[in-house]
C-alpha positions as CSV (number, residue, x, y, z in Angstrom):
1,X,31.0,-10.7,-1.1
2,X,30.8,-10.6,-4.9
3,X,29.7,-13.8,-6.6
4,X,31.6,-14.1,-9.9
5,X,30.0,-17.5,-10.6
6,X,26.6,-16.2,-11.6
7,X,25.4,-17.4,-15.0
8,X,24.5,-15.2,-17.9
9,X,20.8,-16.0,-17.5
10,X,20.8,-15.0,-13.8
11,X,22.4,-11.6,-14.7
12,X,20.0,-11.2,-17.6
13,X,17.0,-12.0,-15.3
14,X,18.1,-9.4,-12.7
15,X,18.1,-6.7,-15.3
16,X,14.6,-7.6,-16.4
17,X,13.1,-7.3,-12.9
18,X,13.5,-3.5,-12.7
19,X,11.9,-3.0,-16.1
20,X,8.9,-5.1,-15.0
21,X,8.8,-3.3,-11.7
22,X,8.7,0.1,-13.5
23,X,6.1,-1.2,-15.9
24,X,3.9,-2.4,-13.1
25,X,4.4,0.9,-11.2
26,X,3.2,2.8,-14.3
27,X,0.2,0.6,-14.6
28,X,-0.7,1.0,-10.9
29,X,-0.3,4.8,-11.2
30,X,-2.7,4.9,-14.2
31,X,-5.2,2.6,-12.4
32,X,-5.0,4.8,-9.3
33,X,-5.7,8.0,-11.3
34,X,-8.6,6.5,-13.2
35,X,-10.4,4.6,-10.4
36,X,-9.7,6.8,-7.4
37,X,-13.2,8.1,-6.8
38,X,-14.9,4.8,-7.5
39,X,-12.5,2.9,-5.3
40,X,-12.8,5.4,-2.4
41,X,-16.6,5.3,-2.6
42,X,-16.4,1.6,-2.0
43,X,-13.9,1.9,0.9
44,X,-15.5,4.8,2.8
45,X,-17.8,3.8,5.6
46,X,-21.6,3.6,5.1
47,X,-23.3,5.8,7.7
48,X,-27.1,6.2,7.7
49,X,-28.1,9.7,6.8
50,X,-24.6,10.8,5.5
51,X,-23.5,10.6,1.9
52,X,-19.9,11.2,1.2
53,X,-18.7,13.1,-1.9
54,X,-15.1,12.5,-2.7
55,X,-13.1,15.7,-3.3
56,X,-9.4,16.5,-3.9
57,X,-7.5,15.9,-7.1
58,X,-4.2,16.3,-5.1
59,X,-5.4,13.3,-3.1
60,X,-5.9,11.3,-6.3
61,X,-2.3,12.0,-7.3
62,X,-1.0,11.0,-3.8
63,X,-3.1,7.8,-3.9
64,X,-1.8,7.0,-7.4
65,X,1.8,7.7,-6.5
66,X,1.5,5.5,-3.4
67,X,0.1,2.7,-5.6
68,X,3.0,3.2,-8.0
69,X,5.5,2.9,-5.1
70,X,4.2,-0.5,-4.1
71,X,6.1,-2.6,-6.7
72,X,9.2,-0.4,-6.4
73,X,9.4,-0.8,-2.6
74,X,8.6,-4.5,-2.8
75,X,11.6,-4.9,-5.2
76,X,13.8,-2.8,-3.0
77,X,12.8,-4.9,0.0
78,X,13.6,-8.1,-1.9
79,X,17.0,-6.8,-2.8
80,X,17.9,-5.6,0.7
81,X,16.6,-8.8,2.4
82,X,18.2,-11.2,-0.1
83,X,14.8,-12.6,-1.0
84,X,15.2,-14.7,-4.1
85,X,13.0,-17.8,-3.6
86,X,9.4,-17.7,-4.8
87,X,7.8,-18.8,-1.5
88,X,9.7,-16.0,0.3
89,X,8.6,-13.4,-2.3
90,X,5.0,-14.5,-1.9
91,X,5.4,-14.4,1.9
92,X,6.9,-10.9,1.7
93,X,4.1,-9.7,-0.6
94,X,1.5,-11.2,1.8
95,X,3.1,-9.4,4.8
96,X,3.0,-6.1,2.9
97,X,-0.6,-6.6,1.8
98,X,-1.7,-7.5,5.3
99,X,-0.1,-4.5,6.8
100,X,-1.7,-2.2,4.2
101,X,-5.1,-3.8,4.9
102,X,-4.6,-3.4,8.6
103,X,-3.7,0.3,8.2
104,X,-6.7,0.9,5.9
105,X,-9.0,-0.9,8.3
106,X,-7.8,1.3,11.2
107,X,-8.4,4.4,9.1
108,X,-11.9,3.1,8.1
109,X,-12.9,2.5,11.7
110,X,-11.6,5.9,12.8
111,X,-13.7,7.7,10.2
112,X,-16.7,5.6,11.0
113,X,-16.5,6.2,14.7
114,X,-15.9,9.9,14.2
115,X,-18.9,10.3,11.9
116,X,-21.3,8.2,14.0
117,X,-20.4,9.8,17.4
118,X,-19.5,13.4,16.5
119,X,-20.7,14.5,13.0
120,X,-24.0,12.7,12.7
121,X,-25.5,14.1,16.0
122,X,-24.4,17.6,15.0
123,X,-25.4,17.6,11.3
124,X,-28.6,15.6,11.4
125,X,-30.6,18.1,13.6
126,X,-33.8,20.1,13.0
127,X,-35.5,17.3,11.2
128,X,-32.8,16.6,8.6
129,X,-32.6,13.0,7.6
130,X,-30.0,13.1,4.8
131,X,-26.9,15.3,4.3
132,X,-24.2,15.3,1.6
133,X,-20.8,15.6,3.2
134,X,-17.7,16.5,1.1
135,X,-14.7,14.6,2.2
136,X,-11.0,14.7,1.1
137,X,-9.6,11.3,1.9
138,X,-6.0,12.4,2.0
139,X,-5.5,10.4,5.2
140,X,-6.5,7.3,3.2
141,X,-3.4,7.8,1.0
142,X,-1.3,8.4,4.2
143,X,-2.5,5.3,5.8
144,X,-1.9,3.3,2.6
145,X,1.6,4.6,2.4
146,X,2.2,4.0,6.2
147,X,0.9,0.4,5.8
148,X,3.2,-0.1,2.8
149,X,6.3,1.2,4.7
150,X,5.5,-0.9,7.8
151,X,5.0,-4.0,5.7
152,X,8.3,-3.5,3.8
153,X,10.2,-2.9,7.1
154,X,8.6,-5.9,8.8
155,X,9.3,-8.1,5.7
156,X,12.9,-6.9,5.6
157,X,13.4,-7.6,9.3
158,X,11.8,-11.0,9.2
159,X,13.7,-12.2,6.1
160,X,17.0,-10.5,7.0
161,X,16.8,-12.1,10.5
162,X,16.1,-15.5,8.8
163,X,19.2,-15.1,6.6
164,X,21.3,-14.3,9.7
165,X,20.0,-17.3,11.6
166,X,20.6,-19.7,8.7
167,X,24.1,-18.3,8.0
168,X,23.3,-16.9,4.6
169,X,25.4,-13.8,5.0
170,X,26.6,-13.3,1.4
171,X,25.3,-10.3,-0.5
172,X,25.2,-10.7,-4.2
173,X,25.9,-7.8,-6.5
């Protein structure tokens, strides 16, 4: 159903949102490219005797691209779900951030368990106490993207279901 009673300021505001979304996406992309190695060093597990060296410029691009997609997918989720109130937008962003954090925590634990139980006993033999291990954290970018998609879908399902229950079926164009 098309709403012809929208005011000029409402129409003007909806045109500004994609510009801010794209601007935020570009900023996130630049931040991702410039801080990739430092950020990943903070997020990789600390394992006694193993020092990780982050490799892979392709992974930095994937990571930055995923960061740039966050504002775009949030905006699309808001449009598809009809989220237009501030507290619902904050709730939606919170859901998405929590699912991203859960996905990254799952990846962190998998890497930690793998290195403690498999790599460490194999590498630290014959009196070695310290080893430098090159790691390409491509899976980090995949888990980040997976958490983002799951968060967007979950947010869409929750708020779309809420609209259905409350009888707010109109879709504004």
